[in-house]
C-alpha positions as a printed NumPy array, in Angstrom:
array([[ 11.722, -48.907,  39.139],
       [  8.815, -51.34 ,  37.86 ],
       [  9.957, -50.39 ,  34.263],
       [ 13.339, -52.417,  32.827],
       [ 16.442, -50.474,  31.929],
       [ 15.796, -50.718,  28.228],
       [ 12.271, -48.977,  28.482],
       [ 14.056, -46.375,  31.018],
       [ 17.142, -45.794,  28.749],
       [ 14.397, -45.282,  25.446],
       [ 12.378, -42.624,  28.027],
       [ 15.885, -40.807,  28.891],
       [ 16.668, -40.519,  25.048],
       [ 13.277, -39.462,  24.019],
       [ 13.325, -37.048,  27.129],
       [ 16.841, -35.412,  26.478],
       [ 15.746, -35.069,  22.751],
       [ 12.748, -33.262,  23.389],
       [ 14.281, -31.184,  25.62 ],
       [ 16.874, -29.906,  23.445],
       [ 14.565, -29.639,  20.385],
       [ 12.546, -27.359,  23.064],
       [ 15.193, -25.346,  23.904],
       [ 16.936, -25.072,  20.768],
       [ 14.009, -24.614,  18.307],
       [ 12.194, -22.183,  20.449],
       [ 15.271, -20.206,  20.887],
       [ 15.134, -20.255,  16.943],
       [ 11.633, -19.244,  16.38 ],
       [ 12.161, -16.568,  19.305],
       [ 15.196, -15.007,  17.088],
       [ 13.329, -14.864,  14.38 ],
       [ 10.268, -13.27 ,  15.763],
       [ 11.677, -10.916,  18.074],
       [ 13.012,  -8.393,  15.574],
       [ 16.34 ,  -8.037,  17.567],
       [ 14.658,  -7.794,  20.613],
       [ 16.902, -10.276,  22.741],
       [ 15.03 , -10.022,  25.96 ],
       [ 11.522, -10.965,  24.137],
       [ 14.043, -13.674,  22.662],
       [ 14.925, -14.668,  26.085],
       [ 11.79 , -14.484,  27.61 ],
       [ 10.064, -16.867,  24.692],
       [ 12.783, -19.672,  25.155],
       [ 12.606, -19.411,  29.245],
       [  9.007, -19.968,  29.024],
       [  8.648, -22.74 ,  25.994],
       [ 11.683, -24.423,  28.189],
       [  9.828, -24.393,  31.41 ],
       [  6.649, -25.774,  30.125],
       [  8.461, -28.544,  28.206],
       [ 10.015, -29.575,  31.105],
       [  6.815, -29.957,  33.359],
       [  5.384, -32.094,  30.244],
       [  8.136, -34.177,  30.413],
       [  8.549, -35.002,  33.668],
       [  5.068, -35.72 ,  33.761],
       [  4.933, -38.442,  31.074],
       [  8.404, -39.805,  31.862],
       [  9.029, -39.213,  35.35 ],
       [  6.853, -42.863,  36.047],
       [  9.388, -44.491,  33.651],
       [ 12.98 , -43.649,  34.253],
       [ 12.582, -40.754,  37.093],
       [ 13.197, -38.221,  33.715],
       [ 16.942, -37.6  ,  34.797],
       [ 17.288, -36.266,  31.148],
       [ 20.288, -34.606,  32.898],
       [ 23.831, -36.111,  33.152],
       [ 24.558, -33.993,  36.301],
       [ 21.117, -35.341,  38.43 ],
       [ 21.989, -38.952,  37.504],
       [ 25.514, -38.702,  38.556],
       [ 23.699, -36.933,  42.12 ],
       [ 21.519, -39.966,  42.073],
       [ 24.733, -42.489,  41.944],
       [ 25.998, -40.255,  44.655],
       [ 23.196, -41.027,  46.609],
       [ 23.366, -44.502,  45.754],
       [ 19.874, -44.701,  44.039],
       [ 20.83 , -46.038,  40.83 ],
       [ 23.463, -48.539,  40.074],
       [ 26.644, -47.424,  38.087],
       [ 25.731, -49.549,  35.183],
       [ 22.483, -47.759,  34.661],
       [ 23.817, -44.563,  35.38 ],
       [ 26.403, -45.108,  32.603],
       [ 23.926, -45.801,  30.344],
       [ 21.819, -43.089,  31.44 ],
       [ 24.192, -40.677,  30.985],
       [ 25.115, -42.139,  27.18 ],
       [ 21.567, -41.779,  25.864],
       [ 21.019, -38.503,  27.644],
       [ 23.747, -37.159,  25.356],
       [ 22.982, -38.673,  22.1  ],
       [ 19.589, -37.621,  22.856],
       [ 20.472, -34.41 ,  23.11 ],
       [ 22.278, -34.135,  20.004],
       [ 19.558, -35.563,  18.173],
       [ 17.274, -32.784,  19.69 ],
       [ 19.468, -30.588,  18.155],
       [ 19.135, -31.922,  14.871],
       [ 15.304, -32.154,  15.202],
       [ 15.577, -28.604,  15.643],
       [ 17.74 , -27.639,  12.96 ],
       [ 15.745, -29.709,  10.681],
       [ 12.404, -28.387,  11.671],
       [ 13.393, -24.761,  10.85 ],
       [ 15.543, -25.361,   7.883],
       [ 18.993, -24.593,   9.479],
       [ 21.625, -26.113,   7.315],
       [ 23.632, -28.1  ,   7.968],
       [ 21.79 , -30.056,  10.909],
       [ 25.131, -30.036,  13.054],
       [ 27.198, -27.081,  12.891],
       [ 29.696, -25.499,  15.849],
       [ 28.285, -22.969,  17.905],
       [ 30.427, -19.472,  17.933],
       [ 28.589, -17.852,  21.246],
       [ 31.215, -16.943,  23.744],
       [ 29.894, -17.987,  27.09 ],
       [ 32.949, -17.807,  29.488],
       [ 34.222, -15.727,  32.422],
       [ 34.294, -16.07 ,  36.374],
       [ 30.588, -14.695,  36.299],
       [ 29.288, -17.026,  34.271],
       [ 30.959, -20.049,  35.904],
       [ 29.367, -19.   ,  39.046],
       [ 26.063, -18.51 ,  37.565],
       [ 26.039, -22.233,  36.052],
       [ 27.043, -23.591,  39.871],
       [ 24.155, -21.748,  41.165],
       [ 21.83 , -22.859,  38.529],
       [ 22.89 , -26.442,  38.969],
       [ 22.72 , -26.524,  42.871],
       [ 19.594, -24.907,  42.705],
       [ 18.059, -27.155,  40.56 ],
       [ 19.19 , -30.023,  42.214],
       [ 18.121, -28.457,  45.524],
       [ 14.437, -28.401,  44.06 ],
       [ 14.482, -31.659,  43.06 ],
       [ 15.843, -33.232,  46.269],
       [ 13.909, -30.972,  48.765],
       [ 10.496, -32.15 ,  46.32 ],
       [ 11.546, -35.377,  46.502],
       [ 11.538, -35.279,  50.213],
       [  8.806, -33.323,  51.106],
       [  6.299, -33.094,  47.749],
       [  7.27 , -35.403,  45.479],
       [  4.174, -34.421,  43.2  ],
       [  5.277, -30.962,  42.703],
       [  8.562, -31.904,  41.141],
       [  7.568, -31.137,  37.681],
       [  6.236, -27.937,  38.243],
       [  9.204, -27.195,  40.523],
       [ 11.663, -28.017,  38.171],
       [  9.814, -26.16 ,  35.007],
       [  9.47 , -22.88 ,  37.243],
       [ 13.239, -23.272,  38.305],
       [ 14.415, -23.211,  35.051],
       [ 12.464, -20.642,  33.81 ],
       [ 13.641, -18.528,  36.528],
       [ 16.943, -19.364,  36.099],
       [ 17.134, -18.129,  32.694],
       [ 16.724, -14.456,  34.061],
       [ 18.624, -14.589,  37.228],
       [ 21.788, -16.432,  36.435],
       [ 24.753, -14.843,  33.722],
       [ 24.85 , -17.988,  32.394],
       [ 20.986, -18.555,  31.422],
       [ 21.182, -21.439,  33.534],
       [ 22.349, -24.783,  31.305],
       [ 22.326, -26.732,  34.599],
       [ 22.879, -30.021,  32.738],
       [ 26.208, -31.403,  30.828],
       [ 24.234, -32.944,  27.927],
       [ 22.461, -29.535,  27.021],
       [ 26.   , -27.914,  27.283],
       [ 27.33 , -30.805,  24.873],
       [ 24.179, -30.589,  22.594],
       [ 24.258, -26.641,  22.616],
       [ 27.807, -26.662,  20.892],
       [ 26.439, -28.297,  17.72 ],
       [ 24.177, -25.413,  16.98 ],
       [ 24.851, -21.811,  16.16 ],
       [ 21.903, -20.292,  16.83 ],
       [ 20.243, -18.274,  19.369],
       [ 21.055, -20.895,  22.101],
       [ 24.5  , -21.861,  21.245],
       [ 27.611, -22.257,  22.99 ],
       [ 31.506, -22.239,  21.624],
       [ 33.312, -25.557,  21.809],
       [ 35.834, -24.09 ,  24.233],
       [ 33.879, -22.593,  26.724],
       [ 31.942, -26.385,  27.208],
       [ 34.411, -28.404,  29.254],
       [ 34.292, -25.389,  32.246],
       [ 30.521, -25.26 ,  32.486],
       [ 30.231, -29.218,  32.552],
       [ 33.431, -29.43 ,  35.494],
       [ 31.351, -26.346,  37.325],
       [ 27.92 , -28.539,  36.981],
       [ 29.308, -31.69 ,  38.193],
       [ 30.948, -29.979,  41.308],
       [ 27.754, -28.111,  41.933],
       [ 26.109, -31.256,  42.167],
       [ 28.621, -32.754,  44.605],
       [ 27.503, -29.684,  46.691],
       [ 23.694, -30.167,  46.254],
       [ 24.094, -33.999,  47.441],
       [ 25.867, -32.961,  50.597],
       [ 23.84 , -29.938,  51.441],
       [ 20.532, -31.886,  50.821],
       [ 21.671, -35.026,  53.09 ],
       [ 22.141, -32.655,  55.903],
       [ 19.233, -30.114,  55.411],
       [ 16.409, -32.59 ,  54.363],
       [ 17.587, -35.355,  56.527],
       [ 14.744, -36.124,  59.355],
       [ 15.069, -34.182,  62.481],
       [ 16.596, -35.962,  65.353],
       [ 14.499, -36.432,  68.533],
       [ 16.032, -33.664,  70.318],
       [ 15.633, -31.346,  67.807],
       [ 12.348, -31.739,  67.167],
       [ 11.718, -31.295,  71.006]])
């Protein structure tokens, strides 16, 4: 990376803060304007999140790689593409930035207190499977694009998360920092604190499987196989 660690950490902090401000803020706006129609609120939330991700990756990707996701940083650590000290620093600022993003969303929409525990239950086998599939799919999207179409990463990630809001039972958190931060909002996008640990566990397990799958599936074909 041409940028030093300090700049990269600032980029990760800012990126994750904006991501959560987008997720939570658009959720609050959607809930207020949808007249109680949850499907319309979810659609608005999904579109805003996907669009925001495209922009964040385009502008911050050249600085830090725009991980803005501890599961992705963990995956790059397993692939030996980031040092342990840098990975730990990335994860720390990602979580801090995510919580600041929630505070910013609450401040913009006059939600008081600025941090409050969520009460929305998100638990059960179906949701855990959904989170596993969402995280695995997101990381495979990133690794596949990096292998074959690196310039497409921002758009592929934004589109996958937009789709994930709808095709997964968990609405595709796919990000431990997002999971932690969303337990501090009792709005449309919140999650009950007692449900967060299993979400994160599933996300990290899915990251391990994604690294293994990508290392095999996207590896250059042997000469015999090409023939």
